[in-house]
N, C-alpha and C positions, 0 to 999 in steps of 0.2 A: 236931814240929808245924810245918806250913808257915806262912810269914809273907807277908802281902800288904800292899803299900804302895798306898794309894788316895788320889789327890789330890782335893780338894774332896769329901771323904767324910763330911761331917757334916750335909749337908742336901740336899734334892732327890734327883735320881737317885743321887748319890753316897752318900747315907745308906742307901738301900735296898741298894746294893752292899755297903756296910760291914756292914749287918745280915746279909746273906746269908752273907758269909764268916765272920763270928763264929759264926753259928748252924750252920755246917758245919765247925767245928773249927779254924779258922785263927786265928793271932795276927794282929792288924791294927794298922797305923799309918795313921791317917786325918788328912788335913790340912784346914785351913780358912784362909781369907784374912783375914776381918775379923769375921764373925758369931760372937763368942765365946759368946754365949748359947746358940745352937744347938749349938755344940760341947760346952758344959757339960751341956746337956740329954741329949745322946747318951751322954756319959760316965757320967752318973748312971743312965740307963736300963740301960746295959750294964756296970755297976760290977763284976759278978761274972764278966766276960769279959776275956780278954787284949787289951784295947783301949788303945792309946796315941794321943794326939792332939797334933799339932804345928802351929804357925802357919806358913803358907807363902804367899808371893806368887810365883806361877810366872813372873812377869816379871823376877824377880831370880834370875839363874843361880847366884849365890853362895849364896843361901838354898837353892836346889835341892840343890846339892852337900852342904850342911851337913845338911839333913834326911835325905838318903839315907845319908850317913855315920853320923849319929846313930842312924838306924833299924837299920842293919847292926850297929853296935856294941852296940845293945840286944838284938837278937834273934839275931845270929850268921849271918844269911842273909836274902836277899830272894828269895822264890820267884815272886811275882807283882807286876807293876807295872800298875796300872790308872790310865791317864792320863785323868782325867775333868775336871780343872780347865781353864778357858780363858775369858777374858773374852768378853763378847757385848754388842753395842750394841743395846738394845731399840728405840731410836728408829728409825723407818723413814726412811732417807735414801739417795739415790742415790750412786753412786761419787764423782761430782764434788763432792758436798757433804761428804765426809769431810775432817776436818782431818788434818794430818800426824800429830798425836799419836794420833788415833783409829785411823788405819791401822797405825801402829807398835804400838799396843796389841793389835790383832787378830793381827798377825803374830808379835810377840814372845811374847804370852801363849798362843798356840796352837801355831804351827809351831816357833818357836825353843825354847819350853819343852819340847816333845817331844824335840828333839835333846838338850838338856842332861839331861833325865831319863834317857834311854836311855844316854847317854854315862856317867852315873854308875852306873847299875844293871847294864849288860851285863858289865863286868869281874867283878862279884860273881857273876852268873849263869854266866859262863864257868867260873869257879873251881869252882862247884857242879856244873857240867855239867847244869844244869837251870834253866829259866826260862820264864815265861809273861808276855807283854806284850800288853795290850789297850788300844787307844785308843778314844775315843768320837768319832763323826762325826755326820753328819746324813743324812736320806733323800736318796738320789741322789748321794752323795759319790763312789761308785765309778765314776760315769759323767761326772765333772767337770761336773755340772749347774750352770748359772747360777742364782743366787738373788737376785732383785731386792730391793733395799734391804738386802742382807746380804753385799755383795761382799767385804768384808774377812774376815769370819768364814768364808765359803764358800771363798775362795781359800786361806786358811790350812789349813783342814781337808782340802781336796783335796790340798794338799802333804803333809799328815800321812799321808794314805792311801798316797801314793806312797812316802813314807819307810818306812811300815810294811811294804810289800811288799819293799823292799830289805833291811830288817832280817831279814825272814823268810828270804830267800835267803842272806844273808851269815852268819847265826847258826844255821842249821839243823844244821851240823856240831857245834855246841856244845850241842845238845839244847835250844835256845831257840826258842819259837814267838812269832809276832807276828800279831795280828789286829786288826780294828776292828769295833765294833758301831755300827750306824747306826740310831738311834731314829727312829721316825716322830713324829707330833705328839703330844707328851705335855705337858700344860700344868698350871700352878698346882698344886693339891693332888694331882693324879694322879701327880706325880713321887714322892711319898712314899706312894702308895696301893698296895693289894694287888690281885692278880688277882681274888680272891673278891669284893672290893668293886666292881670294875669290872663284873663279870658281873651285878650286880644292876640295872644300867641299860643299856638298849639304845641303841646309837648307829648312826645312818645314815652316819656319816663313814667307816667302814671296812667292807670286805666281811665281816670276821669278826664284825661286829655289836656290838663293844664298844670302849671307848677303851683306849689303851695305858696302862701304869702303870710305875712304877719297878721293881716286882717283875719285870715282863717283861724289863727290861733286866738286872737283877741276875742272874736265872737264866741268861740267855744268856752274860753275862760269866763267871759261875761255871762253866758248862760248858766254855767255851774254856780256862779255867785248870785244868781237871781233868788229872791226871797222864796219863790215857788218851786225851786229846784231841790228842795230838801229831801226828796226821795232818792236823789242821786248822791251816794256817798260811798267811799271805799272803792272807787272805780278809776281805772285808767282808761282815758278816752284817746284813742288813736286818731290823729288827723293827718292822713297821708295819701288821700286820693285813691284808696283801694290797694295800696302796695302790700298791706298785710295779708291780702288774699290773692296775691299775684299768681300763686301756683294753680289756683282755680281758674283765674282769668286766662292763663295761657293754655 
């Protein structure tokens, strides 16, 4: 049975990714940073599934190493790494208004954490001669888009996109793929919502006519992690209902 390690996998987009993998026959290790109530709720709902939950602050690289090591010891392999966790500053502020602490939080929690995660997981995947690595980005990340009021997060994620492509090149010989999923605008309760629920309400915000959901992201991540998706590597997959071609649509 395949094993997936999913960071920030107990709420929001991460929860839907965890649900997808459990319901498709994977063993899952999901991490959370501080919301233990959400973690416990997920564990209770999926008590009959092979789900293990661990606390992890991705800004702490020693914790990253320990979680990866413990997960490997528990399951004997790590087939999929889904790097979903990463701090985000919700307050809208320009670059010059960032404190040094906030800037470091964005870089360490998104870019540095990605390095430490893959550094811990890739040796295991090399030994298995099999691995799937998926990072989460944002709409436009593949074009190094500027993002007003989100400079730290955007800079870090663009760096992760480049890192992902390098991993794809360097690890292809070891049967390891690396990709990034770039969600469009998915807000609030829609992060834990289903496609069926989304289709009940029309939205003018996307050409496809409905809002994006966590299930859209989970299905895409799941496809990239499939054994037969090995021809897809080094790719950023946009999931935004056609918003990346909106100039043509209009």
